[in-house]
C-alpha positions as a Markdown table, in Angstrom:
| # | Residue | x | y | z |
|---|---|---|---|---|
| 1 | Met | 76.1 | -7.9 | 128.1 |
| 2 | Glu | 74.7 | -10.1 | 130.8 |
| 3 | Ala | 72.3 | -12.9 | 129.9 |
| 4 | Asn | 69.4 | -11.4 | 131.9 |
| 5 | Leu | 69.5 | -8.2 | 129.8 |
| 6 | Val | 67.4 | -7.8 | 126.6 |
| 7 | Lys | 67.6 | -4.9 | 124.2 |
| 8 | Val | 64.7 | -2.4 | 124.4 |
| 9 | Lys | 63.0 | -2.2 | 121.0 |
| 10 | Gly | 63.6 | 1.1 | 119.2 |
| 11 | Met | 66.0 | 2.5 | 121.8 |
| 12 | Ser | 69.7 | 2.6 | 121.0 |
| 13 | Gly | 71.8 | 1.4 | 123.9 |
| 14 | Trp | 68.9 | 0.7 | 126.2 |
| 15 | Tyr | 68.6 | -2.7 | 127.9 |
| 16 | Lys | 66.0 | -4.2 | 130.3 |
| 17 | Asn | 66.9 | -6.5 | 133.1 |
| 18 | Ile | 64.3 | -9.2 | 132.8 |
| 19 | Glu | 64.7 | -10.3 | 136.4 |
| 20 | Thr | 64.2 | -6.8 | 138.0 |
| 21 | Gly | 62.4 | -4.9 | 135.2 |
| 22 | Thr | 65.1 | -2.2 | 135.4 |
| 23 | Val | 65.9 | -0.3 | 132.2 |
| 24 | Ile | 69.6 | 0.6 | 131.8 |
| 25 | Asn | 70.9 | 3.2 | 129.3 |
| 26 | Thr | 74.4 | 2.3 | 128.2 |
| 27 | Asn | 74.6 | 5.1 | 125.6 |
| 28 | Glu | 77.4 | 7.3 | 127.0 |
| 29 | Asp | 76.3 | 10.4 | 125.1 |
| 30 | Asp | 72.8 | 10.2 | 126.7 |
| 31 | Ile | 74.4 | 9.6 | 130.1 |
| 32 | Leu | 76.6 | 12.7 | 129.8 |
| 33 | Leu | 73.7 | 14.8 | 128.5 |
| 34 | Ala | 71.5 | 13.7 | 131.5 |
| 35 | Arg | 74.4 | 14.5 | 133.9 |
| 36 | Lys | 74.7 | 18.0 | 132.4 |
| 37 | Arg | 70.9 | 18.5 | 132.6 |
| 38 | Lys | 71.0 | 17.5 | 136.3 |
| 39 | Glu | 73.9 | 19.8 | 137.1 |
| 40 | Phe | 72.1 | 22.7 | 135.3 |
| 41 | Ala | 68.9 | 22.0 | 137.3 |
| 42 | Leu | 70.9 | 22.0 | 140.5 |
| 43 | Gln | 72.6 | 25.3 | 139.6 |
| 44 | Glu | 69.3 | 26.8 | 138.7 |
| 45 | Arg | 67.8 | 25.7 | 142.0 |
| 46 | Glu | 70.7 | 27.1 | 144.0 |
| 47 | Thr | 70.5 | 30.4 | 142.1 |
| 48 | Lys | 66.8 | 30.7 | 142.8 |
| 49 | Asn | 67.4 | 29.9 | 146.5 |
| 50 | Asn | 70.1 | 32.5 | 146.7 |
| 51 | Met | 67.8 | 35.1 | 145.0 |
| 52 | Lys | 65.0 | 34.3 | 147.5 |
| 53 | Ile | 67.5 | 34.8 | 150.4 |
| 54 | Glu | 68.7 | 38.1 | 148.9 |
| 55 | Ile | 65.2 | 39.4 | 148.3 |
| 56 | Ser | 64.2 | 38.6 | 151.9 |
| 57 | Ser | 67.3 | 40.4 | 153.1 |
| 58 | Leu | 66.5 | 43.4 | 151.0 |
| 59 | Lys | 62.9 | 43.5 | 152.3 |
| 60 | Asp | 64.2 | 43.4 | 155.9 |
| 61 | Glu | 66.6 | 46.3 | 155.1 |
| 62 | Met | 63.8 | 48.3 | 153.4 |
| 63 | Ala | 61.6 | 47.8 | 156.5 |
| 64 | Glu | 64.5 | 49.0 | 158.7 |
| 65 | Leu | 65.1 | 52.1 | 156.6 |
| 66 | Lys | 61.3 | 52.8 | 156.6 |
| 67 | Ala | 61.2 | 52.6 | 160.4 |
| 68 | Leu | 64.3 | 54.9 | 160.6 |
| 69 | Ile | 62.7 | 57.4 | 158.3 |
| 70 | Gln | 59.5 | 57.3 | 160.2 |
| 71 | Thr | 61.4 | 58.0 | 163.4 |
| 72 | Leu | 63.1 | 60.9 | 161.8 |
| 73 | Val | 59.9 | 62.4 | 160.5 |
| 74 | Glu | 58.1 | 62.0 | 163.9 |
| 75 | Gly | 61.0 | 63.6 | 165.6 |
| 76 | Lys | 60.6 | 67.0 | 163.8 |
C-alpha cells in the first residue's frame, strides 16, 4: 500500500487517501458485488424504458383502431 493510505477503522479492505480524502475499497468480493448490482440496475432501467416504449406504441395502436372502428360505425 502507498504511504498516503490509511486503513479505515472497522472496514475490511477499505483505505483512505489522506491527501485527497478518497476512500478506496480493495476488497475484490465487494467490488464484484458492486459491479453486479450496477449491471442489474442498468438492465432494470433498460427493461423499464423498453416497456414504456412498448406501452406508448400500444396506446397509439389502440387509438388508431378506435378511430377505424368509429369510422366504420359512422359509415353504416
